[in-house]
Backbone as ProteinMPNN parsed JSONL, in Angstrom:
{"seq_chain_A": "XXXXXXXXXXXXXXXXXXXXXXXXXXXXXXXXXXXXXXXXXXXXXXXXXXXXXXXXXXXXXXXX", "coords_chain_A": {"N_chain_A": [[0.935, -1.207, -0.166], [2.08, 1.195, 0.4], [3.267, 2.009, -1.976], [1.515, 2.838, -3.754], [-0.904, 5.202, -5.348], [-3.352, 6.207, -4.292], [-5.836, 4.952, -1.968], [-8.635, 2.51, -0.921], [-9.868, 1.554, 2.103], [-11.352, -1.369, 2.98], [-14.145, -2.912, 4.974], [-15.536, -5.168, 7.497], [-18.935, -6.151, 7.812], [-19.841, -5.008, 10.272], [-18.308, -3.068, 10.598], [-15.612, -3.341, 12.105], [-13.336, -4.493, 11.541], [-10.657, -4.357, 9.571], [-10.56, -5.642, 6.142], [-9.569, -5.531, 3.665], [-8.233, -3.964, 1.02], [-8.764, -1.658, -1.814], [-6.796, -0.694, -4.205], [-4.978, 2.009, -6.132], [-4.319, 4.644, -8.684], [-5.564, 6.799, -8.465], [-8.203, 9.176, -8.416], [-10.406, 9.949, -11.283], [-10.445, 13.214, -12.156], [-12.345, 14.451, -13.613], [-14.76, 13.043, -13.492], [-17.584, 13.053, -12.197], [-18.723, 10.99, -10.45], [-16.48, 9.888, -9.154], [-14.841, 8.215, -10.414], [-12.225, 5.452, -11.057], [-8.902, 6.581, -12.134], [-7.364, 4.96, -13.814], [-8.526, 2.505, -14.278], [-7.549, -0.257, -15.191], [-5.28, -0.658, -13.9], [-6.203, -0.625, -11.289], [-5.907, -2.507, -8.058], [-7.14, -5.178, -6.136], [-7.015, -6.112, -2.601], [-7.146, -8.502, -0.645], [-6.883, -8.823, 3.021], [-5.322, -11.199, 4.487], [-4.409, -11.202, 7.627], [-4.36, -9.98, 10.634], [-5.606, -6.69, 10.967], [-5.507, -3.92, 12.006], [-6.163, -0.509, 13.61], [-3.928, 0.411, 14.669], [-1.727, -0.527, 12.901], [-2.669, 0.684, 10.67], [-1.993, 3.222, 11.277], [0.941, 2.651, 11.484], [1.054, 2.508, 8.587], [0.366, 5.013, 7.951], [2.612, 6.858, 9.149], [4.652, 6.558, 7.83], [4.454, 8.18, 5.545], [4.548, 10.917, 6.671]], "CA_chain_A": [[-0.152, 0.136, 0.074], [3.045, 2.289, 0.433], [3.632, 2.428, -3.526], [-0.065, 3.258, -4.458], [-0.903, 6.931, -5.124], [-4.622, 6.165, -3.395], [-6.094, 3.302, -1.462], [-9.491, 2.759, -0.027], [-10.013, 0.524, 2.869], [-12.536, -2.422, 3.295], [-14.342, -3.021, 6.348], [-16.231, -6.278, 7.574], [-20.243, -5.694, 7.788], [-19.975, -4.135, 11.403], [-17.094, -1.813, 10.446], [-14.823, -3.525, 13.279], [-11.972, -4.947, 11.047], [-10.183, -3.949, 8.145], [-10.646, -7.197, 5.291], [-8.731, -5.397, 2.46], [-8.086, -2.544, 0.346], [-8.807, -1.263, -3.14], [-5.515, 0.25, -4.293], [-5.012, 2.42, -7.68], [-3.696, 5.44, -9.105], [-6.144, 7.77, -8.095], [-9.724, 9.365, -9.199], [-10.401, 10.576, -12.732], [-10.86, 14.529, -11.493], [-13.499, 14.956, -14.671], [-15.909, 12.306, -13.329], [-18.874, 13.1, -11.096], [-18.836, 9.719, -9.61], [-15.228, 9.755, -8.172], [-14.354, 6.869, -10.949], [-10.706, 5.393, -11.003], [-8.185, 7.285, -13.038], [-6.706, 4.164, -14.523], [-9.066, 1.03, -13.504], [-6.779, -1.377, -15.558], [-4.316, -0.725, -12.958], [-6.07, -0.729, -9.923], [-5.741, -3.666, -7.56], [-7.985, -5.41, -4.756], [-6.099, -6.808, -1.977], [-7.819, -8.966, 0.702], [-5.783, -9.117, 4.006], [-5.154, -12.59, 5.284], [-3.967, -11.537, 8.704], [-5.442, -8.989, 11.352], [-5.033, -5.519, 10.237], [-6.236, -2.78, 13.011], [-5.97, 0.792, 13.784], [-2.268, 0.408, 15.191], [-1.235, -0.64, 11.777], [-3.104, 1.842, 9.838], [-1.242, 4.302, 12.075], [2.282, 2.603, 11.173], [1.703, 2.61, 7.257], [0.421, 6.43, 7.683], [3.534, 7.207, 9.67], [5.65, 6.511, 6.778], [4.367, 9.354, 4.885], [4.67, 11.936, 7.516]], "C_chain_A": [[0.417, 1.168, 0.158], [3.342, 2.75, -1.143], [2.404, 2.946, -4.206], [-0.34, 4.708, -4.439], [-2.053, 7.043, -4.113], [-5.042, 4.969, -3.22], [-7.618, 3.761, -0.792], [-9.877, 1.516, 0.818], [-11.403, -0.102, 2.911], [-12.861, -2.708, 4.411], [-15.146, -4.338, 6.336], [-17.767, -5.413, 7.731], [-20.475, -4.589, 9.167], [-18.989, -3.174, 11.578], [-15.99, -2.198, 11.729], [-13.442, -3.898, 13.168], [-11.858, -4.404, 9.848], [-10.069, -5.344, 7.567], [-9.98, -6.803, 4.184], [-8.749, -4.085, 1.988], [-8.144, -2.317, -1.159], [-7.49, -0.352, -3.492], [-5.642, 0.678, -5.718], [-4.094, 3.683, -7.672], [-4.206, 6.799, -8.9], [-7.425, 8.202, -8.807], [-9.48, 10.398, -10.42], [-11.201, 11.816, -11.937], [-12.08, 14.837, -12.403], [-14.651, 14.198, -14.353], [-16.558, 12.932, -11.867], [-18.789, 12.035, -9.914], [-17.75, 9.239, -8.743], [-14.635, 8.322, -9.056], [-12.831, 6.968, -10.967], [-10.28, 6.033, -12.32], [-7.8, 6.065, -14.272], [-7.328, 2.679, -13.885], [-8.435, -0.05, -13.935], [-5.892, -1.71, -14.564], [-4.543, -0.804, -11.525], [-6.147, -2.476, -9.348], [-6.614, -4.034, -6.297], [-7.458, -6.466, -3.908], [-7.008, -7.139, -0.759], [-6.858, -9.483, 1.693], [-6.223, -10.704, 4.744], [-4.677, -12.595, 6.754], [-4.97, -10.056, 9.44], [-4.562, -7.618, 11.019], [-6.119, -4.395, 11.065], [-5.781, -1.304, 13.007], [-4.658, 1.253, 13.792], [-1.655, 0.251, 13.898], [-1.526, 0.111, 10.657], [-2.15, 3.017, 10.1], [0.243, 4.093, 11.255], [2.34, 2.873, 9.766], [1.427, 4.35, 7.036], [1.764, 7.231, 7.908], [4.445, 7.433, 8.516], [5.782, 7.837, 5.683], [4.767, 10.879, 5.152], [6.267, 12.258, 7.671]], "O_chain_A": [[-0.232, 2.21, 0.066], [3.644, 3.923, -1.363], [2.509, 3.493, -5.303], [0.028, 5.374, -3.47], [-1.92, 7.809, -3.159], [-4.814, 4.019, -3.97], [-7.866, 4.863, -0.303], [-10.194, 0.487, 0.222], [-12.437, 0.565, 2.882], [-11.904, -2.842, 5.173], [-15.49, -4.721, 5.218], [-17.769, -4.183, 7.764], [-21.147, -3.56, 9.089], [-18.852, -2.526, 12.616], [-15.538, -1.222, 12.327], [-12.566, -3.808, 14.028], [-12.797, -4.021, 9.15], [-9.575, -6.229, 8.266], [-9.671, -7.767, 3.484], [-9.292, -3.171, 2.608], [-7.327, -3.019, -1.754], [-7.336, 0.723, -2.912], [-6.261, -0.026, -6.517], [-3.222, 3.812, -6.814], [-3.522, 7.805, -9.087], [-7.724, 7.571, -9.821], [-8.672, 11.322, -10.51], [-12.229, 11.651, -11.281], [-12.914, 15.567, -11.868], [-15.682, 14.596, -14.894], [-16.009, 13.164, -10.79], [-18.794, 12.277, -8.707], [-17.896, 8.427, -7.829], [-14.046, 7.442, -8.429], [-12.191, 8.019, -10.92], [-10.967, 6.078, -13.341], [-7.952, 6.296, -15.472], [-6.687, 1.919, -13.16], [-8.594, -1.031, -13.208], [-5.67, -2.89, -14.294], [-3.675, -0.969, -10.668], [-6.386, -3.441, -10.074], [-6.777, -3.157, -5.449], [-7.407, -7.622, -4.329], [-7.514, -6.292, -0.024], [-6.092, -10.406, 1.412], [-7.236, -11.067, 5.342], [-4.495, -13.692, 7.282], [-5.885, -9.397, 8.946], [-3.348, -7.483, 10.867], [-7.279, -4.153, 10.732], [-4.878, -1.04, 12.212], [-4.233, 2.214, 13.151], [-0.824, 1.145, 13.743], [-0.727, 0.207, 9.726], [-1.618, 3.66, 9.195], [0.722, 4.983, 10.552], [3.376, 3.401, 9.363], [2.062, 4.979, 6.189], [2.1, 8.111, 7.115], [4.945, 8.543, 8.335], [6.793, 8.325, 5.177], [5.137, 11.746, 4.36], [6.645, 13.17, 8.407]]}, "name": "protein", "num_of_chains": 1, "seq": "XXXXXXXXXXXXXXXXXXXXXXXXXXXXXXXXXXXXXXXXXXXXXXXXXXXXXXXXXXXXXXXX"}
């Protein structure tokens, strides 16, 4: 996730756990729907490990 320009986290139905992420190169700014800029290059990642808020903060801290 560190190498992608933009990503959106997926959660379980209760919104208590992160289950994956949709990673891509950003949004098409000319789209009113927020469509992907390059959908052929997007990648859906399903987490097969426990990923929580602490992990999210670690990933985010790399950018700071």
